[in-house]
C-alpha positions, 0 to 999 in steps of 0.5 A, a space after each residue: 338523357 332520351 332524345 328524338 330525331 327527324 330526318 329530313 331529305 334535302 337536295 342541294 345544288 352547284 355549279 361548282 362541285 358536289 361539296 358546293 351543293 352539299 354545302 349550300 343544302 345544308 347551310 338552307 336548311 340551317 335556316 329553317 331547322 334548328 340543332 341539325 345532327 348529321 347529313 348523309 349523302 345520299 346520291 349525287 348526279 349531274 344535270 346538264 342544261 345547255 352544256 352546263 353542269 349543275 352538280 347535284 347532291 341528295 341527302 338525309 338530314 337529321 336533327 333533333 327536337 327540341 322541348 
């Protein structure tokens, strides 16, 4: 069976961890994108706001096109 996939870039943020930032991003994306397949982390960084750390994860997420 042949399949076609689309890749989109998403960025998640969290005040707790990079893992939580990734989880938030995938969870939010899954509300509007169906059949998510793979999430590939491209970059992780920290934003510093008023002495607080904001964990950020940039990812490519793939999903299957529906017939």
